[in-house]
matplotlib code that plots the C-alpha trace (Angstrom):
import matplotlib.pyplot as plt

x = [158.1, 157.7, 156.3, 158.3, 155.9, 153.9, 150.2, 149.4, 145.7, 145.1, 142.3, 143.0, 140.6, 137.7, 135.0, 133.0, 131.1, 130.1, 129.3, 132.4, 133.7, 134.7, 136.8, 133.8, 131.1, 129.7, 129.4, 128.3, 128.3, 132.0, 133.6, 135.1, 138.6, 138.3, 138.0, 141.5, 143.0, 141.5, 142.8, 146.3, 146.0, 144.8, 147.9, 150.2, 151.2, 151.7, 149.4, 149.1, 146.4, 147.6, 145.2, 145.0, 144.8, 141.1, 140.0, 137.2, 138.4, 136.9, 138.9, 141.8, 144.3, 147.0, 149.1, 147.7, 150.3, 149.1, 150.2, 150.6, 147.4, 148.9, 149.1, 145.7, 146.1, 146.0, 149.6, 150.6, 149.6, 151.5, 154.6, 154.4, 154.3, 157.2, 159.3, 158.8, 159.8, 163.6, 163.2, 160.7, 158.1, 154.8, 151.5, 149.1, 145.4, 142.5, 140.3, 137.2, 138.2, 136.3, 136.9, 140.6, 142.3]
y = [136.7, 133.3, 130.4, 127.2, 125.3, 126.3, 125.2, 124.4, 124.4, 122.2, 123.7, 122.4, 119.5, 119.4, 118.9, 116.5, 114.9, 118.3, 119.7, 121.9, 124.9, 123.2, 126.2, 128.6, 126.2, 127.7, 126.1, 128.2, 131.3, 131.0, 129.4, 126.0, 127.2, 129.8, 127.1, 125.5, 129.0, 130.2, 127.0, 127.8, 131.4, 130.3, 128.0, 130.9, 129.3, 130.9, 129.5, 129.5, 128.2, 125.8, 125.6, 125.1, 128.2, 127.9, 127.2, 129.4, 131.0, 133.6, 136.7, 135.6, 137.3, 134.7, 134.0, 131.6, 129.4, 128.2, 124.6, 123.0, 121.7, 118.2, 115.9, 116.2, 114.5, 115.8, 114.9, 117.2, 120.2, 119.0, 118.2, 121.7, 123.3, 121.2, 122.2, 125.9, 125.8, 124.9, 122.2, 124.1, 121.7, 121.7, 120.7, 119.8, 120.3, 119.8, 122.9, 120.8, 120.0, 122.6, 121.1, 120.7, 122.3]
z = [40.8, 39.3, 41.3, 41.7, 39.5, 36.5, 36.2, 32.5, 32.1, 29.0, 26.9, 23.4, 23.2, 20.8, 23.4, 21.2, 24.1, 25.4, 22.0, 21.7, 23.6, 26.8, 28.1, 27.7, 29.0, 32.2, 35.6, 38.5, 36.5, 35.4, 32.4, 33.1, 32.4, 35.2, 37.9, 37.6, 37.1, 40.3, 42.1, 40.8, 41.9, 45.4, 45.7, 44.8, 41.5, 38.1, 35.4, 31.6, 29.3, 26.6, 23.6, 19.9, 17.7, 17.0, 20.6, 21.9, 25.2, 27.5, 28.3, 30.4, 32.7, 32.1, 29.0, 26.4, 24.8, 21.3, 20.8, 17.3, 15.7, 15.4, 17.1, 18.6, 22.0, 25.6, 26.1, 23.2, 25.3, 28.3, 26.2, 24.6, 28.1, 29.4, 26.3, 27.1, 30.8, 30.8, 33.4, 35.7, 37.1, 35.3, 36.8, 34.0, 34.7, 32.2, 31.8, 32.7, 36.3, 38.2, 41.6, 41.4, 44.3]

ax = plt.figure().add_subplot(projection="3d")
ax.plot(x, y, z, "-o")
ax.set_aspect("equal")
plt.show()
């Protein structure tokens, strides 16, 4: 069963300030990308990860939607998710928001 809204966890950034690999950077023993995915699950919402083709990701139990390489902007991932949902509401969350919920 699909949830009324889809959570799109945006993980396609370069992570320059962090030194790269933001989705796999660990906090509290878990990769950063796992935190918003857990919040979506706790809220009963379906989630996907939206990332560029070369993005390092941990093993995930949700679909990964590979967005185009260009343009390189956070809104690009959100627009990509919106285009794939046929009008279904999309909640965009950055992968580096561990305390969202």
